[in-house]
DRENSE-967374 format. One line per 3 residues: number of its first residue (from 1); their letters; for each residue x, y, z of C-alpha. Coordinates in steps of 0.2 Angstrom, whole numbers, always signed. Layout:
<lumgus>
NUM) a) X Y Z  ...
</lumgus>
This chain:
<lumgus>
1) xxx) -29 -82 +128  -32 -92 +112  -20 -92 +97
4) xxx) -32 -81 +88  -34 -69 +102  -15 -67 +104
7) xxx) -14 -62 +86  -28 -50 +88  -19 -42 +103
10) xxx) -3 -41 +93  -12 -31 +79  -20 -20 +92
13) xxx) -3 -16 +100  +5 -12 +84  -9 +0 +79
16) xxx) -8 +8 +97  +11 +11 +95  +9 +19 +78
19) xxx) -4 +31 +84  +7 +35 +99  +23 +39 +90
22) xxx) +25 +58 +88  +23 +63 +70  +30 +78 +61
25) xxx) +17 +88 +50  +24 +82 +33  +11 +78 +20
28) xxx) +8 +59 +17  +8 +57 -2  +0 +72 -10
31) xxx) -5 +85 +4  -22 +93 +6  -26 +107 -6
34) xxx) -11 +103 -17  -21 +97 -33  -33 +107 -43
37) xxx) -51 +103 -40  -53 +95 -57  -39 +83 -54
40) xxx) -46 +79 -37  -63 +74 -44  -55 +65 -59
43) xxx) -44 +54 -48  -58 +51 -36  -69 +45 -50
46) xxx) -56 +33 -56  -56 +24 -39  -74 +21 -38
49) xxx) -75 +4 -48  -60 -3 -39  -67 +1 -22
52) xxx) -84 -6 -27  -75 -23 -32  -65 -22 -16
55) xxx) -80 -20 -5  -88 -35 -13  -73 -45 -11
58) xxx) -70 -40 +8  -89 -43 +12  -86 -61 +7
61) xxx) -70 -63 +17  -76 -56 +33  -88 -70 +35
64) xxx) -73 -82 +39  -65 -77 +56  -48 -83 +50
67) xxx) -49 -73 +34  -55 -57 +43  -40 -59 +56
70) xxx) -27 -59 +42  -36 -45 +33  -35 -34 +49
73) xxx) -17 -39 +51  -13 -33 +33  -22 -17 +36
76) xxx) -12 -14 +52  +4 -17 +42  -1 -4 +29
79) xxx) -5 +8 +42  +12 +6 +52  +24 +5 +37
82) xxx) +16 +20 +28  +17 +31 +43  +36 +30 +43
85) xxx) +40 +44 +31  +55 +54 +24  +51 +72 +18
88) xxx) +54 +73 -1  +48 +85 -15  +37 +100 -10
91) xxx) +20 +94 -6  +24 +76 -4  +35 +64 +5
94) xxx) +43 +46 +3  +38 +31 +13  +34 +12 +11
97) xxx) +16 +8 +6  +13 -9 +14  +0 -13 +1
100) xxx) +10 -26 -8  +7 -39 +7  -12 -37 +5
103) xxx) -11 -38 -14  -1 -54 -12  -12 -62 +1
106) xxx) -30 -56 -5  -28 -48 -22  -28 -30 -27
109) xxx) -47 -27 -24  -45 -30 -6  -29 -20 -5
112) xxx) -38 -6 -13  -51 -4 +1  -38 -7 +15
115) xxx) -27 +7 +7  -42 +19 +7  -46 +16 +25
118) xxx) -28 +19 +30  -26 +35 +20  -43 +41 +27
121) xxx) -37 +38 +45  -20 +46 +42  -29 +62 +34
124) xxx) -41 +64 +48  -30 +58 +63  -12 +62 +58
127) xxx) -13 +76 +46  -5 +66 +32  -12 +68 +15
130) xxx) -29 +76 +14  -47 +73 +10  -47 +83 -7
133) xxx) -32 +73 -12  -39 +56 -6  -44 +50 -23
136) xxx) -26 +54 -30  -18 +45 -16  -29 +31 -16
139) xxx) -26 +28 -35  -7 +28 -33  -5 +19 -17
142) xxx) -20 +8 -15  -24 +4 -34  -9 +5 -45
145) xxx) +4 -1 -33  -7 -17 -28  -11 -21 -46
148) xxx) +8 -22 -50  +12 -32 -34  -2 -44 -38
151) xxx) +3 -45 -57  +22 -48 -52  +17 -61 -39
154) xxx) +6 -71 -52  +19 -70 -65  +33 -76 -53
157) xxx) +21 -91 -48  +18 -95 -66  +37 -95 -70
160) xxx) +40 -105 -54  +51 -92 -46  +56 -95 -28
163) xxx) +42 -90 -16  +53 -78 -6  +60 -70 -22
166) xxx) +43 -68 -29  +36 -59 -13  +51 -48 -13
169) xxx) +50 -43 -31  +31 -40 -30  +32 -29 -14
172) xxx) +47 -19 -20  +41 -16 -38  +23 -12 -32
175) xxx) +30 +1 -20  +41 +9 -34  +26 +10 -46
178) xxx) +16 +19 -33  +29 +33 -34  +30 +33 -53
181) xxx) +11 +36 -53  +12 +50 -39  +25 +58 -50
184) xxx) +14 +58 -65  +0 +65 -54  +10 +79 -48
187) xxx) +17 +82 -66  +0 +83 -73  -5 +96 -60
190) xxx) +11 +106 -62  +18 +104 -80  +35 +112 -83
193) xxx) +36 +128 -92  +48 +120 -105  +44 +102 -109
196) xxx) +27 +101 -101  +21 +86 -91  +35 +74 -97
199) xxx) +49 +86 -91  +40 +88 -75  +38 +70 -72
202) xxx) +56 +67 -75  +60 +80 -62  +48 +73 -49
205) xxx) +55 +55 -52  +72 +61 -50  +69 +69 -33
208) xxx) +59 +54 -27  +72 +41 -32  +86 +43 -20
211) xxx) +74 +40 -5  +61 +29 -12  +73 +16 -20
214) xxx) +80 +10 -3  +63 +11 +5  +56 +0 -8
217) xxx) +70 -13 -5  +66 -12 +14  +48 -15 +11
220) xxx) +52 -30 +0  +62 -37 +14  +49 -33 +27
223) xxx) +35 -41 +17  +45 -57 +15  +49 -58 +34
226) xxx) +30 -55 +38  +25 -69 +27  +38 -81 +34
229) xxx) +31 -77 +51  +13 -81 +44  +19 -97 +36
232) xxx) +26 -102 +53  +12 -97 +64  -4 -95 +53
235) xxx) -2 -109 +40  -20 -115 +42  -26 -97 +39
238) xxx) -15 -95 +23  -21 -112 +17  -39 -106 +19
241) xxx) -36 -90 +8  -28 -101 -5  -10 -94 -2
244) xxx) -3 -110 +2  -7 -122 -11  +9 -131 -12
247) xxx) +24 -134 -1  +32 -118 +5  +48 -114 -6
</lumgus>
C-alpha cells in the first residue's frame, strides 16, 4: 500500500474500534429532550452561519487529496476522543471534545462542520446527545470551543510561543470553554430559584470542573502528540495546508 493508503486504513481502523467498543447509555453533552423547544430552535439558528461558512471552506479543501485526508483524520480524532466520557451532572456528561486539533489545522469553520457530523452520528448510532439538542451541542462543542482554540493558537503564534506549548494551550482552553458554554446553556434552560441563571451556571460549572479539568489537560497532551506524529509522517500535507510555514519548534 502507498503511504496515503496506509494513513487512510489507520483512520478506518480507529473509527471501527470506536464503534465496536461497548458504550453505556449516558447522554453526550445535553441529552435528547432536555432543553425546552425554544432553546433548541434558538441554538440551532445560531449555528447556521458558522455551518454555511464551514461548508464553503471544506468544499475547497476536499479538492486536494492531501487536505481531504488530514480532514478525515481530524474528524476521526473528534469522534474517538469525544466518545470517551465520564457521567457528570444530570442530563449531561464530561468528555474530551477533540475539536481543537481541527481548529488548529484548518480553522474554526471546518471544525464546526466536523463537530456537527460527529454529534449527528453519535446521536443516531450511539444514543449520545440528541437531535433536538443538536444545535446547542454543536454551538458549544463545534463552534465556541474551536473558536477559542483557534484564537489562542493565533495569539501564541503572534507572541512566538513554543509550538508545542501553543498547541497544548489551544486544545486545553478550547475544551474548557466548551463546558463553560454548556453550563450556560443548561443554566439558561433551568435557572435557580434563588439567584437565577447566574447561580445555576455556577452550580453547573462546579459539578463539571472536577472531571473536565483533568480531561482538558489530557486532550491538550493528546493533541500535541498527534501533531508531533503528523509533523514526522505528514510534513508535506501540513505544508500544503499552511500549518508548517517555518521550522518546527
